[in-house]
Structures are given as C-alpha cells and as structure tokens.
N, C-alpha and C positions, 0 to 999 in steps of 0.2 A: 848435121843429122846423120846418125849411123844408119846405113842401108842394110836391111835384112835381106839376104839372098832368098830367091824363090826356092822352097824346099823341093827336093827330088822325091817324088812319091814312089813307094814300092809298088810293084806291078803284080804281086801275087793275088790271084783271083779269089782265093779263099781266106784272105786276111780278115781277122775278126774286127768288126767296126769298133772304133774308139769313140768314147762318149765325152763330150765337153759340156759343162754347165755354165751358162752365161747369166750373171746376176747384175741387172741394171734397171733403173726406173725409166730409162730412155728407150722407148720401144723402137725408134728408128735405128739407134745404135745396135740394139740386140738383133734387129733384122739384118743389118749390114754384116755384122760379125758372123751370124749364123749362115748367111749366104756364102761368105768366104770359107768358113770351116767346112761347110757341106761340100764345096768344091775340092777340098783336101781330104775328102772321104771320112769326115767326122760325123757322128750322130750328135745333134745339138739339142739340149733341153734348155729352156729359158725360165728365169725367175725375175720378178719385178722388185724384189727386196731380199734382205738377209734372211728373214724368217722363212720365206718360201724356198730360198736356195737351200737352207738347212733341211727342210722337209724333203726336198727333192733328193738330196744327198743321202738321207736316211733310207728312203725308199729304194734307191739304187745308186751305189757309190760310183761316181764318174772317175775317169782318168785325170781330168783337169777341171779346174774352176777358174773362170775369168770373172773377176768382181770389180764393179765400178768403184772409183775412189770416193764416191758419195752414195750412201744408201739412205732411202727415205725413212727407214724404220729402225735401224740399228747403228750404233757407233762402229765404224769400220775397224778400228784397232782391236776392240774387244771381240768383234765377230771373228776376225782373222785368228786371234790367239786361241779362241775356243775351237774354231774349225780345225786348226792344226793339231790340237790335242785329240779330237775325236776322229779325224780323218788324216792320219799322218802320211799316207801314201799318195794323197791327191796332189797333183802339181798345181799350186795356187799362184795365180798371177794377177796383179792389179792392172787397171786400165792405164796406169802410167807406163806400162811396158816392163815393169820390174817384177822379179820373183819376190814372193812374200817371205823374205828372211829365211826362216828355218825350213820352209817348204822344200821337199826334195826336188831336185832337178830331174824332171821326167825325160824320157827318151824322145819326146816329141816337142820339146821346148822351142826348137827352131820354127816348126810349123805354127805353133801357137803365137809366137811373137810376130811372125810374118802376117798371120791373119789379123791380129790386133792392129798392127801398124797400117795395114791396107785399109781396114774398115775406118780407122781414125782419119786417114788422109782424104777420105771422101766426104768428110763433114768438117767444115771450118769452125763449127760451133760445138765441137765435142766437149763434154764435160772434162774438167781437169780438177785435180785436188792434190793435196800435199802427199809426199811419199810416206809409206808406213815406217815406223821405227824399225831399224834393222834391214830395210830394203837395200839391196846392193847398189842400185842406181846405175849400173852399167847398161848402156844402151837405152836409157830412159829419156827419149827425146820429148820435150814439152809439146803438148797438143796445141793446135792452132785455135785461135778464136777465144772469146770470153767465156767465162763460166756461165752455165745456164741461169736464167733469171730465177728459176725455182729454188736454187740453192745459194743465191747470192746473200752475203752477210748483211745484216741490218746496220744502220748507222751506229757508230761507236759511242755515241753520247749516252749518258746515264740519266737523261732527263726523265722525271716522273710526271711531266706535264701532259695534259690531254687536250687535243684541239680537234675541231671539226671544220672541214672545208665548206664554207657556205656557198650556196648557189646565188644566182642573181636576185632571187626573191627572198633572200635572207634565211632560207631553210637549209638543212643539212641532209645530204643523202646518207642513207644507212650504210652504204658501202664506201664512203669517202672518209672514214675515220682514219686519221693519220696514225701509222704504225708507230707505237712507242715501245720502249723497252726499259725495264728496271733491272740493272745488273748488280750482282754481288761483286765486290772488289776482286779483281784477278780472274774473272771469268770472261770467256768470249762467247756471247750468245748469238745465235743466228736463227733465222726463221725456220731453217731446216730442222732445228732441234725440237720444235714443237710438233706434237702429234696433231693431225687435222681435227680430231674430235675434242681436243682440249684447247679451248679458245683463250688466248691471253699470252702476252709476251713478258709478263713480270717474272722476276727471278724464281719466285715460288712455283709458278706454273711450269716454267722450263725444267725445274728440278723434278716435278712430277713426271714429265715426259721422259726425262733422262732415266729415272728409276724404272719406269715401265719398260723402256728399251733394254735395260740391263737384265731384268729378271724374266722377260717374256720368253726367251728361247729355252729356259730351264724348267725343270719340274718343281722347283722350289715353291712351297706354299706361300701365299701372299696375304697379308692383312692390310686392309685399307681403312684408315681412321680419318674422320672428318665430320664437320657439322652437317646437319640435315640440309639437303638441297645443294650440296657442294660438288656433286658429280661423281660420287663413288662408283656408281654402276657404270658410268662411261669409262672410268679407269679400268674396271674389271673387264669390260668389253674390249678395250685396247690391248690389255695383256693377252687375252684369248686370241684376238685377231693377229697379233704379231708372233704367236707361239707356233710350234710345230703341230699343235692340235687344232688349228683353225679350221680344218676340213671336217672336224667332228663337232657335235653340238655343244653349246654352252647352256646348261640348265641353271636357271635362277630360281631361288625360293626366298621369300621374305619371312624370316623366322618370327617376326612380330605380328604378321598379318594373319597367321593361321592358328586356330585354337590349339591349346596344348594337347588335347585328346586326339587331334587329327594329325599333328605335325610329324609324329613318328611314322605313321603309315604313309604320309606324303613323301617323306625322305627315303624310307627303306622299302616301301611297297608292302603289299599284304596279299594273303591268300583268300580264296573264297570262304566266307563264313568266319573269318578271323575275329570279327566283332559285329555287333548289330548294324545291319544296313550294308554289310560287305557281301553283296549278291554275286560278285565275281572278283577274281584276282586282279591285281593292278601292279604294274611296274612302278617303282619309286623314282624320284628325281635323280638319286645317285646312280642307279642302274641305267637310267635313260641317258646319262652323260658319259657312259663307258667310252673310253678313248678320247674324251674331250675334257671339258672344264665344268666344275660345279661351283656356282656362286652362291654363297650363303650370306644374304643381306641381313643386317641387324642381328649378327650372331650373338651379341650380348644379351638378347632377349630370349635365347633358347633356354628351356628349363634345365635345371641341374641334372635331373635323372636322364634326360635325353643326351646331355653332353657326355655322359659316361659311355653310352652306346656309340656316339659319334667318335669318341676317342679311340675305341677299339677298332673302328673301321679305318681311321687315320693311321693307326699303328700297323695293321696287318693287311689292309686292302680287301677285307672280306665283310660282307653284310649278311644279315639274316632278316628275311621278310617277316612282318608281323604274322604270327600264326603258322610259321614254317619252321621245321627243325633243320633244314638244309642251309648251308652257307653258299654264297655266291661270290666269286672273285671278280672285282671290278677295278678297272684302271682309270682313275680320274685325277685331275689336278684341282686342288681346292683353293679357291679365292674367297676370303671372308671379308665382310665390311661391318663397321659399327660406328655410331656417332658417339659412343662412350670412350673414355680413356681406359681401354680394356685392361691394361697392366694394373692400374689402381683398383679397378673393379674386381679383378682376380685377387688382389691382395686383401680386399675387404670381404672376400668370401662369396661374392655374387657370381663368380665365374671360376670354373676349374682351372687352377694354375697349370696343371699338366697339359690340358688341352690348349691353353693360351700359348705355351711355349712350342707346341706342335704347329699351331697356325701362324704365329707371328715370327716365322723364320725371316721374312723380308717385309719390312713395314713401309707403306706409302701413305703419306698424309696429304689429304686434299685441303687446300686453304679455304677459308671463308671468303666471300666476295669482298668484304672490307679489307682483307689482306692484299687484294690486288685490284682495288677500285679504279686504278688507272686503266685497267682493261675494259672498263664499262663501255666505251664507244665500240670496241670490237665486238663485245657480247651483244650489244643492242643491234648492230648491223647484222650479225649472224642470226639472231632470233627473228628479226623482221624479215630477213630473206627466207627463213624457214616458214614463217607464217604466210609469206607470199606465194606459197605453193597452191593455196586454195583461193587466193584473191590477189589483186594487184599489190605490189610491194609498196608499203608506206614509207614516207620520209619522216624525219623527226627534226623539229626546230630547236634552236638554242635554249629557249625557256623550258621545254620539256626535258632536254638533256640535263640542264642545271638542276631541275627538280629531282630527277633520278639520282644525280650525283650526291645530292644533299641527304638522301635517305640513308638509314643505317642498315638495311637489308638483313633482318634477323632470319629470313628464310632463304638467303643466299641466291644462287643463280635460278633455282626453281621459282622463287618468289618473283624474280625479275621477269621470267618467262610469263608468269600469270599476269603481272602488271601490264606487260606489253600486249599480251593477247586481249586483255580487257580494254586497253587503250585503242587497239585497232578496231574493236567493236564499237566503242564510244565515238570514234572519229567518223563513223558512218562512211559516206561517200567521199569525204575529204581525203586528198592524197597525203596530207601532212598531219602528223601527231603534234599537238600543242600541249602546253602545261595543263589545259582544261581536261585533256583526255587521260592524264596520269592520275589514277585513283588508287590510293593505298588502303581504302576503307575496308576491304575484305581480307586484308592480310593479318596475320597474327603477330602482335608485338609483345 
C-alpha cells in the first residue's frame, strides 16, 4: 500500500478557508472524512447523492469534490463526465483514491488523498467500487472489507420464476418474496440500479430507473407514456427528487380532471374580475412551481386552444394571467404524462405536433403490470407493508398469490393496490390473506 505523507499545513492566520464537498450515501464515511478534513482546515459540505452534490456545487463552487464510487441516485461515470464539463476547475477525486481522469490536479491534492486514506483505514467495511474510465490508478490502494450490503449485486441468473418462502403454517410473509431479476442480454443489473419508489427488478423496470437517473440532473423536458395505473406520477416525482430543483415545489395538475373553462385559469392564474366568480386574483400552478417542476398529467386531454398558449410559455418562459396584460417570467422544468401514444395522436390531429416535439425531448415509458408480472410478489409485499401503517401487516398465502398472478390486471399497479386494500378489509381480524379475500368484482375489465 502506498503511504501518503501527512501534509504540512500552512500557518498563515488569514488563509482563506478551502471548501470540500463530500458526496456519499454512507453517513459514517462522510462524518469520518469531514472530521479529518476539518483538522486540515477545510470547510466541509456533505451530500447524500449525486443530485444533491450537484445542487451544492451550483450554490457555491467548492475547491474539491470527493465522490463515492457508488451513488444511490445517479450513474457515477455519467455524473463525473457532466460535472467535469460544468465545473472544470474543481479537483474531483473518487473514493478509490484516484483523480477523476481529466479533472485538474489541484494544489491540495496531497491533503485530500491523505484525508481520504485516513478515513477509509478507520472503517474495514468502507464501500468499494470499480475505477472510473480514464482514472490514473496511481496510489489507488484497494479498500478493506466487503462492499456494503446495500449495493451488492443481485444473483446473475436470468430466471423469471417467482417464489415465496413459506412459514411453518404454510403462509407467506409479505416481506419474504425472493428477489428475482429479468435481465436483457448483455446487461448487468443490480439492486442499486432500481429507484426505491419503483418496485420491481424486471429489465423494463430497471430501464425506467436508468432513464430517470440520466435525465433528472438536466433541464430537459420529459414525457412519460404508459397505461393508466402504471406509476407515471411516481416516475415524475422521482425525476424531481433527483434533480437540482428538488428543494423547490413540484406542482401537479391533471389536465383531464379540470373542466376546459377552468383549466386555463388553473394553469396560468387569473386577476380579480377576469371572469364570473373571480372575486380575487389567484396564482396559477405554473407560477407556483417557479424554480421547481411542473407536472402535467394526462397532457393528451388538454384542449387544442390551450395547447397553443402552453406552447408559447414553453418556448419563451413567459406567461400571461387570465385577464392581465402583463407577462410574468417563470422558470420551471416541465414533465408531462399521458396514457395515449402521443406521437400517433399528434399525427392524427388530436395534439399539436409542435408542442409534442417540445415536450417529448426525453421519453420514459412505464410498463404495464403484465409486462413485469414476475415482480408481483415484491409489489404485494410493498403494498401490504404500506397498508400496515394503519393496521397490523397482513401475510398472504399461496392460494391468494396464485389468484393474483392469474389475473390479467387491466388497471395495473393501481388496481393491485385496490384489490389488496379490499382484501385486507375482507380478511377482518385474520392475519392472513387467503384466496377468499381476493375480490376483483369492483375492478373494470
């Protein structure tokens, strides 16, 4: 192992404090590294992931960034490449102890490597990961101990089978679903690739998580397409959560749920007396999302006349309240969602093609539940745990699970949630859901 010498600290009393940003999901690692750096007269800021680190760097550019070789929200290689372009003067070092390729070698590199090495040697279970492409590798001693359980790879099998571990009474716990994975050929899927709000290890679900991570740090407009009940709003929330706008609000509006006559005022706001019943002015959803994210659910149901006004806002970032002659500049990131194939709908004249091309810069498709039916046990466990916040968590037996698996799920995950909630009620005081408690009678087929 290469030994890093203890840095000789300058003694000038008026030396400007240097700032280091530490990005890692491991709170104990951040604490140790911050302690060592503070002893070397660094001011330290911390981030739990890539998106938060980016936001911290935007607010105040640090002299150095030390980033963990595994991030819970972003792909490390892509994060580093984008960070280099946006912050070319920041000395960027990975937790492997190597400089990140093209990152400039700062004047305090010796101190940073010493602090990193010291903090790692105090933890035998420090996370480890592969070096980045282009990393020099000089002085990169491997960390001791195994990789953390939270980012350990799943088994490499490509089995699509689903199994439930039975208890002594023949029932299956909601949380003992065996983790399964459906891989596309040539991909290496790990549990860390899946976002926590997107339940499922099938290849199509991991692809959704991958695309969310790629687009979240950017300002790029996102269009989410998928069948009703497949989790489009969850995807939109994940994009916002991982973006640099996460500290600002995400305002959502369902374009199909508001009458056409009121939708314009709901989006753009209105002044007092702008129409009958407007007894006072009101800020619209777009303006309320300033600095954050605007989520337009079921954008395909928006009237064509209102689409033209929305297009103008998308193009210039200015809006005009109903009944007002003044324009207001608003900075929002737009995420839209629809159950329609919007490209075909635009081609047929039901949606403005110019607006479609503005919104569909980056497309994410949410799969139907039947497209990842192997994830059903994971979903059942997650939903029963969520329902257990108000009552004891129920278990589910094999007959009930088989009945759920045989269903064709036209309402997708939302229908599954309703069926399980109804089952929990029908089960009464029984701790176990059986096939008798699984009732599809109220669902739409």
